[in-house]
ZATORRO-256820 format. One record per residue: residue in one letter; x negated, y negated, z of N, C-alpha, C, O in turn. Coordinates in steps of 0.05 Angstrom, whole numbers, padded with zeros to 5 digits, always signed. Atoms other than C-alpha are relative to their C-alpha. Layout:
N
aXYZXYZXYZXYZ/...
END
This chain:
128
x-00024+00020+00004+00081+00226-00352-00010-00026+00009-00027-00028+00027/x+00010+00027-00005+00071+00151-00350+00014-00010+00024+00038-00004+00029/x-00012+00017-00023+00084+00109-00287+00019-00017-00009+00017-00028-00031/x-00019+00021+00006+00145+00067-00285-00009-00028+00011-00003-00035+00034/x+00008+00027-00009+00116-00001-00279+00019-00019+00008+00012-00040+00020/x-00021+00017-00009+00182-00033-00266+00008+00008+00028+00026-00005+00039/x-00008-00008-00029+00185+00003-00196-00010-00025+00017-00028-00040+00009/x+00006+00021-00019+00184-00045-00135-00028+00008+00016-00030+00031+00023/x+00024-00003-00011+00115-00050-00105-00001-00019+00023+00005-00042+00019/x+00004+00017-00021+00102-00076-00033-00027-00005+00006-00041+00015+00006/x+00029+00006-00008+00035-00109-00015+00002-00013+00027+00016-00034+00030/x+00002+00008-00028+00024-00121+00058-00029-00007+00010-00046+00011+00012/x+00027+00007-00008-00035-00160+00083+00008-00027+00016+00027-00042+00010/x-00004+00023-00015-00042-00214+00136-00015-00026-00012-00013-00048-00002/x+00015+00019+00013-00086-00254+00089+00012-00005-00028+00010+00012-00045/x-00014+00008+00025-00048-00291+00033-00019+00003-00024-00010+00011-00046/x+00016-00001+00026-00110-00292-00011-00002+00030-00009-00002+00035-00033/x+00003-00023+00007-00118-00218-00007+00029+00011-00014+00029+00030-00030/x-00023-00006+00014-00044-00211-00027-00001-00010-00027+00008+00004-00046/x+00003+00012+00027-00058-00256-00086-00016+00017-00016-00010+00024-00038/x+00016-00016+00020-00113-00215-00109+00009+00029-00005+00004+00040-00027/x-00010-00026+00007-00080-00147-00103+00025-00005-00020+00029+00011-00038/x-00022+00004+00017-00017-00176-00138-00011-00004-00027+00000+00007-00046/x+00011+00007+00025-00062-00201-00194-00012+00025-00014-00010+00028-00038/x+00010-00025+00011-00096-00134-00202+00023+00019-00008+00022+00032-00029/x-00023-00019+00008-00028-00097-00200+00013-00012-00025+00023+00003-00042/x-00008+00014+00026-00005-00147-00254-00017+00007-00024-00007+00014-00045/x+00018-00008+00022-00065-00133-00297+00003+00029-00007-00003+00035-00030/x-00006-00026+00004-00045-00060-00291+00028+00005-00013+00034+00028-00022/x-00027+00000+00009+00026-00077-00315+00022+00001+00018+00045+00001+00009/x-00022+00004-00018+00066-00079-00254+00010-00028+00003-00005-00047+00005/x-00014+00028-00001+00116-00135-00252+00017-00006+00026+00021-00029+00033/x-00019+00006-00022+00161-00124-00191-00015+00004+00025-00016+00026+00036/x+00017-00002-00019+00116-00140-00136+00010-00018+00022+00014-00042+00017/x-00009+00014-00025+00138-00160-00065-00021-00003+00019-00041+00011+00016/x+00027+00000-00019+00094-00180-00006+00011-00009+00029+00032-00021+00032/x-00004+00002-00027+00095-00183+00067-00024-00009+00017-00045+00003+00015/x+00026+00011-00013+00047-00222+00114-00003+00015+00025-00021+00007+00040/x+00007-00016-00023+00052-00171+00170+00017+00025+00002+00036+00028-00013/x-00009-00023+00000+00072-00102+00191+00034-00002+00006+00050+00008-00010/x-00029+00000-00005+00143-00119+00224+00016-00012-00023+00038-00002-00027/x-00012+00013+00022+00162-00163+00163+00004+00023-00023+00025+00027-00035/x+00000-00026+00022+00143-00102+00116+00019+00018+00009+00035+00026-00009/x-00017-00021-00010+00183-00054+00159+00030-00012-00008+00045+00003-00021/x-00027+00010+00007+00245-00098+00150+00005+00002-00028+00026+00013-00035/x-00003+00000+00032+00237-00105+00074+00000+00030-00007+00016+00035-00025/x+00004-00025+00008+00221-00030+00069+00029+00013+00007+00041+00028-00008/x-00028-00012-00009+00288-00013+00107+00020-00012-00019+00039+00002-00025/x-00019+00013+00019+00325-00061+00059-00001+00008-00029+00019+00008-00043/x+00006-00004+00028+00293-00043-00006-00012+00025-00009-00023+00039+00008/x+00013-00026+00007+00270+00017-00047-00027-00008-00012-00027-00021-00032/x+00028+00005+00014+00194+00012-00061-00009+00029-00009-00006+00050+00002/x+00010-00026+00012+00163+00061-00108-00028+00002+00009-00039+00023+00004/x+00028+00001-00009+00092+00042-00076-00002-00022+00022+00010-00043+00022/x+00004+00023-00022+00068+00006-00012-00030-00001-00001-00042+00020-00001/x+00027+00004-00003+00000-00021-00009-00006-00015+00026+00005-00037+00028/x-00001+00015-00024-00021-00042+00062-00028-00003+00013-00041+00018+00015/x+00023+00004-00013-00081-00071+00097+00003+00017+00027+00024+00025+00035/x+00000-00016-00024-00101-00034+00161+00000-00020+00023+00017-00019+00040/x+00001+00018-00022-00123-00091+00206+00017-00025+00001+00010-00045-00011/x-00020+00021+00000-00063-00135+00220+00012+00002+00029+00012+00022+00042/x-00014+00002-00025-00026-00160+00281+00026-00013-00006+00027-00029-00024/x+00000-00015-00027+00023-00150+00316+00000+00032-00006-00003+00047+00013/x-00003-00026+00006+00029-00084+00280-00022+00010-00023-00022+00000-00045/x+00019-00011+00019-00028-00047+00244+00010+00014-00024+00032+00024-00023/x-00009-00013+00023-00023-00018+00176+00004+00029+00008+00022+00042-00003/x-00002-00028-00007-00033+00049+00209+00026+00004+00015+00039+00024+00009/x-00024+00001-00014+00026+00036+00255+00022-00002-00022+00041+00015-00022/x-00020+00000+00022+00067+00016+00193+00002+00025-00017+00024+00032-00025/x+00001-00023+00014+00047+00078+00157+00014+00019+00015+00031+00033+00002/x-00012-00021-00014+00070+00122+00213+00034-00009+00004+00050+00009+00007/x-00026+00005-00001+00136+00083+00218+00013+00007-00026+00036+00017-00027/x-00015-00007+00027+00149+00091+00143+00002+00032-00003+00022+00042-00013/x-00004-00027+00002+00133+00165+00148+00022+00014+00018+00034+00035+00012/x-00025-00010-00019+00183+00174+00207+00026-00005-00011+00046+00005-00001/x-00029+00006+00010+00241+00147+00164+00003+00020-00019-00014+00024-00036/x-00004-00022+00023+00272+00204+00122+00002-00014-00026-00007-00003-00047/x-00005+00014+00028+00289+00153+00067-00030-00006-00013-00034-00004-00038/x+00023+00010+00012+00217+00130+00061-00025+00019+00005-00048+00011-00001/x+00022-00018-00007+00175+00192+00083-00017+00006-00022-00041+00010-00018/x+00014-00008+00025+00152+00207+00011-00008-00022-00016-00017-00018-00038/x+00007+00023+00018+00141+00136-00012-00030+00000+00000-00043+00000+00021/x+00029+00005+00002+00071+00130-00038-00010-00024+00015+00000-00046+00012/x+00010+00021-00018+00030+00090+00014-00032+00001-00003-00044+00022+00001/x+00028+00005+00003-00041+00066+00001-00010-00019+00017-00001-00042+00015/x+00010+00018-00019-00081+00036+00055-00025-00012-00015-00041+00001-00028/x+00022+00014+00013-00128-00019+00032-00013-00016+00024-00002-00033+00037/x+00012+00009-00024-00180-00037+00083-00031-00005+00000-00044+00006-00018/x+00028+00004+00000-00249-00059+00100-00012+00021+00020-00037+00025+00021/x+00004-00020-00021-00248-00006+00155-00013+00027-00013-00001+00042-00029/x+00018-00025+00013-00302+00049+00136-00003+00021+00018-00017+00041+00010/x+00001-00021-00023-00297+00091+00201+00010+00024-00011+00033+00025-00021/x-00014-00026+00009-00289+00162+00183+00024+00008+00016+00041+00021+00005/x-00023-00009-00015-00241+00173+00241+00027-00015-00008+00049-00006-00003/x-00022+00011+00009-00197+00121+00212+00010+00010-00025+00034+00011-00028/x-00008-00011+00024-00197+00152+00145+00015+00028+00006+00034+00035-00007/x-00013-00026-00012-00179+00221+00182+00027-00005+00010+00047+00008+00002/x-00026+00005-00012-00125+00189+00223+00020-00007-00020+00043+00003-00019/x-00019+00008+00021-00094+00156+00163+00010+00025-00018+00033+00025-00027/x-00006-00021+00015-00096+00221+00125+00020+00018+00016+00039+00029+00005/x-00017-00015-00017-00065+00258+00182+00028-00009+00003+00047+00006+00007/x-00025+00016-00004-00009+00205+00189+00016+00000-00028+00039-00009-00029/x-00015-00002+00026+00008+00218+00112-00006-00022-00020+00011-00028-00036/x+00009+00022+00019-00030+00162+00074-00003+00015-00025-00013+00037-00025/x+00005-00009+00028-00030+00174+00000-00024-00001-00014-00033+00016-00029/x+00032+00003+00006-00098+00146-00013-00009-00025+00014+00008-00040+00023/x+00014+00017-00015-00147+00099+00017-00018-00018-00018-00033-00007-00034/x+00020+00015+00015-00184+00039-00015-00013-00017+00017-00002-00029+00035/x+00017+00015-00017-00242+00006+00014-00005-00029-00012-00013-00031-00035/x+00005+00029+00011-00248-00071+00005-00030-00005+00004-00043+00005+00022/x-00012+00009+00026-00278-00101-00037+00002+00023-00018-00012+00044-00016/x-00003-00023+00020-00255-00060-00095+00005-00014-00027+00012-00038-00027/x-00009+00008+00027-00245-00069-00172+00025+00005-00007+00042+00015+00008/x-00025-00010+00010-00189-00061-00218-00002+00027-00008+00018+00041-00007/x+00004-00027+00006-00220+00003-00241+00005+00017+00023+00018+00037+00020/x-00006-00019-00024-00220+00032-00171+00027-00001+00008+00037+00019+00018/x-00030-00001-00006-00147+00007-00160+00014+00020-00018+00029+00038-00009/x-00009-00016+00017-00130+00041-00223+00001+00029+00005+00020+00044+00006/x+00008-00030-00006-00165+00106-00207+00016+00009+00027+00028+00030+00026/x-00014-00006-00022-00133+00107-00137+00030+00002-00003+00044+00019+00008/x-00030-00002+00004-00063+00092-00160+00007+00023-00019+00029+00034-00018/x-00007-00022+00019-00069+00144-00216+00001+00026+00013+00017+00043+00006/x-00003-00021-00019-00084+00195-00164+00026+00004+00013+00036+00026+00015/x-00023+00000-00016-00024+00177-00125+00027-00001-00022+00046+00013-00017/x-00023+00005+00017+00026+00158-00182+00002+00017-00028+00023+00022-00040/x+00001-00009+00026+00001+00190-00243-00013-00020-00021-00021-00042-00014/x+00015+00019+00023-00029+00161-00310+00011-00027-00001+00035-00030-00007/x-00007+00029+00005-00026+00085-00310-00012-00009-00024-00009-00032-00032/
END
């Protein structure tokens, strides 16, 4: 089944440049309804007010990490099943394991290509 590319997607990163890169890649894949947040608390507020079909979040942010954001999203009944992809430069095995245990849908290591993003999102959402 084809992915609904009109779904709302939230990109969370404390670097505007990274948000712009991810947004551009998502647009190349056909997604059009892309929102952004510059930190975890802002993202959490948006998540509580909107229905997102996908969340892409950086791990290393302050004052709330992507890992803490993931745990908060999974703790809410309304968002516990929302696809959540961690996008990070962190390659530590223990971080990947912790994210998996917290319910991350997939994990993308920076830097990454359009093909990698498409493959990871296909695993989470279905054929793109």
